[in-house]
C-alpha positions in Angstrom: -6.6 -1.9 -22.7 -8.0 -0.2 -25.8 -9.7 -3.5 -26.9 -11.2 -4.2 -23.4 -12.7 -0.7 -23.5 -13.7 -0.5 -26.8 -11.6 2.4 -27.7 -9.3 3.7 -30.4 -5.5 3.9 -29.2 -5.7 7.6 -30.0 -9.0 8.1 -27.7 -7.1 5.9 -24.8 -4.1 8.0 -25.3 -6.0 11.0 -25.0 -7.6 9.7 -21.8 -4.0 8.8 -20.2 -2.8 12.3 -20.9 -5.6 14.1 -19.2 -6.7 15.7 -22.6 -10.4 14.3 -22.2 -12.6 13.1 -19.6 -14.3 9.7 -19.2 -17.4 8.9 -17.8 -18.1 6.6 -14.9 -18.9 3.6 -17.0 -15.4 3.5 -18.6 -13.4 4.4 -15.2 -15.2 1.6 -13.6 -14.3 -0.7 -16.5 -10.9 0.4 -16.4 -10.9 -0.2 -12.5 -12.3 -3.9 -13.3 -9.1 -4.7 -15.8 -6.6 -3.0 -13.4 -8.2 -4.8 -10.4 -8.7 -1.8 -8.4 -11.5 0.6 -6.9 -13.0 3.2 -9.5 -12.0 5.7 -6.4 -8.6 4.9 -6.7 -8.5 6.2 -10.5 -10.9 9.1 -10.0 -8.6 10.1 -6.8 -5.2 9.5 -8.6 -2.6 12.2 -8.2 0.8 12.5 -9.7 2.1 11.0 -6.3 0.9 7.6 -7.4 2.9 5.4 -9.8 1.8 2.6 -11.9 4.2 -0.2 -12.9 3.5 -2.9 -15.4 5.4 -6.0 -14.0 4.3 -8.6 -16.4 3.9 -9.1 -20.2 0.7 -11.1 -19.4 -1.1 -7.7 -18.7 -1.2 -8.1 -14.7 -0.2 -4.9 -13.2 0.7 -4.0 -9.4 0.2 -0.5 -8.2 2.6 1.0 -5.8 1.3 4.1 -4.0 4.3 6.4 -3.4 2.7 9.0 -1.4 3.8 10.9 1.7 1.5 9.1 4.1 3.3 5.9 3.5 6.5 7.5 5.0 4.6 8.7 8.0 3.2 5.4 8.5 6.6 3.7 7.8 8.1 6.0 10.4 5.3 5.4 12.8 6.0 1.6 12.6 9.6 2.0 13.2 8.9 4.0 16.6 6.4 1.2 17.7 8.9 -1.6 16.7 11.6 0.2 18.9 9.2 0.6 21.5 8.1 -3.0 21.5 12.0 -4.0 21.5 12.3 -2.0 24.7 9.3 -3.6 26.2 10.6 -7.0 25.5 13.9 -6.2 26.8 12.3 -4.9 30.1 10.0 -7.8 30.3 12.9 -10.2 30.1 14.7 -8.5 32.8 11.6 -8.4 35.1 11.3 -12.2 34.3 14.8 -12.6 35.5 14.4 -10.6 38.5 11.1 -12.7 39.4 12.8 -16.1 38.9 15.7 -15.2 41.0 13.2 -13.9 43.8 11.3 -17.3 43.4 14.5 -19.4 43.8 15.2 -17.4 47.1 11.9 -18.3 48.6 11.9 -21.9 47.4 15.1 -22.3 49.3 
């Protein structure tokens, strides 16, 4: 990273530790290297975590924020409702088939 940004390890360490600020150009370059949006870096909070998943320099970003849990809960509720709808429609389909069979006879 320091080579790509043309910084010393000491300078980059100070950036990582929040001991100094960086300009928009360096922020954009960091975002480009990480494959993310510069706003993700600017708006970064301690509720987000970065994990280096390979030695090739590729990095995956995992966002561990509260909205994820709320989103997950909403999906679980929606899944439950869809399962209930599916069961209702299955029963309705069986009822309609029985009615149709009676009409055909």
